[in-house]
N, C-alpha and C positions, 0 to 999 in steps of 0.2 A: 424545517429540515426533516426529511424522513429518517427513520431509525437507522437504516443501513445505506445511507446515501453516500456515494463515492464521488467527491469532486473530481472533475477531469481538468487536468492542466496541460496546456500545449503552448509551444512558442508561437509568436506572431509571424515570424519569418518561416518560409518553407524549409523543410529539412531534406527533401529529395529534389534535386535540380536536374532537369532534363533539357535536351537541346530543342525540344518542341514547344517550349514555353508553357507547358502544363505542369508547372511545379506544384508540389503538394507537401502536406505535413503528414508524415507517417509515424512520428514518435509522439506518444502521449503518456501521461502519468496519471494513474488512478491512485488516489491517496485517501485512504480511510483514516479519519481522525486527524488529518493534516489539512489546514485550511489556507495557510500562508505559504504557498509554494510558488516560486517564480521560475520561469523557464526561458532559456535563451538558446537560439540556434547559433552555433559557432561556425563562421564562414572562413576561418583561417586555413583550413585544409583544402587541397586541390582534389576534390572528390565529388562524385554525384550525390553523395549522402553526407550531409553535415551532421556532426555530433550535436547532441543537445545537453545542456547543463541545467539540471533541475536543482534549485536551492531551496532547502526546507528550513523554516524558522523553528529551531528546536524548542523554543519556549511555548510552542503551540501544540504540543503533542498531547493527545487525549489517550490515556492508557485505559485498557479494559478493566472491568471489575476483577478484583483478585480472587473472588470466591466463585468464579465461573470458569469453565473450560469448554472449548468447542472441539468436538470430535468430527472429523471430516472423512467421508467415504470418498477416497481419491479416485476410485474407478468411476463412480457415479458423477463426480465433479468433472472428470475429464470427458466423459460421454456428453454431458449436458453442455459443456463449454465448446466441444466440437460442433454440436448442433447449432449453438449460438453463432459461432464463427463462420459457419457455412453460408449464412445469410449475407449477401453482398449487395447492399442497397445502392441504387443509382443516386448520386448526389450531384446537384448542379449549382446550388446557391448556398450562401452562408447560412441562411435560415434552415435549409435541409441538413447542413453539417451539425448545427446546434440540436436540431430535433433528433438526428441519428445518434449523436453522442448521448443525449439524454435517454433515449431508448436503450442504447447499449448499456449505460450505467444501471438502469432499472433492471434490465434482463440479467446482467452480471450479478447484481445483488440477489435476484431470485435464484440463480444457479448456486450461489454460495449457501443461501439459506436452505434450499431444498436438498443439498447434499451434506449438510452438517446438522449435528444435534448438539444442543447446548445443555450442559449439565451443571447444576448448582452444587457447590461443595460447601457443606456447613462445617465450620470449625468453631469450637468454643472460644470465647473471648480470651481466656487464659492461655490456650494453646496458640492463638494468633499472636499474643504478646511475646510468648517464648520464641516463636518463629521470627518475629521482627527483631528481637534482641540477638538471636543467633546470626541473622543476616547482617546486622550492624557490626557485630564482633568479627565476622568473616571478612567484611569489607575493610575494616580497619587493619586486620591482619594482612590482607592482600596488599594494602597500600604501604604498610610499614615493613613487612617481612622481618619480624623480630629475630635478633641473633640467637635467642634461646628457643629456636623453632623446635628442636628435638625434644626439649623438656615439656613443651606445650602438648605435643602429640603424645 
């Protein structure tokens, strides 16, 4: 698997229903770090566009490294994304759909990487432990909300 590969998830059933029998799937999910995503087109509504339910297995979440931060230049990202979305390929077969999605995924990864800078933040181990302890205490306090809240502050 590539370093910045985004798995593409889509329902098996069409999500856009037309009267001309050229139904299509217009709802997709790009999920970085999520591999077990199921999708289902819900046909219960009387509409030409069916909603899609994406279900994510929360035990499968890959969190990024805590010592890095990514700064994104949103203007550059938006410009590159517009250029990417202006390309509207002709698709006739399932093979071409797969190839187009793979190409889109690759190009989207390049857009993100070229408009973002990754910065590594070094923290001494003792400071990291103090931050972890502080976060644990904060979480416990938020869960229990002690009655002596004013004396703690």
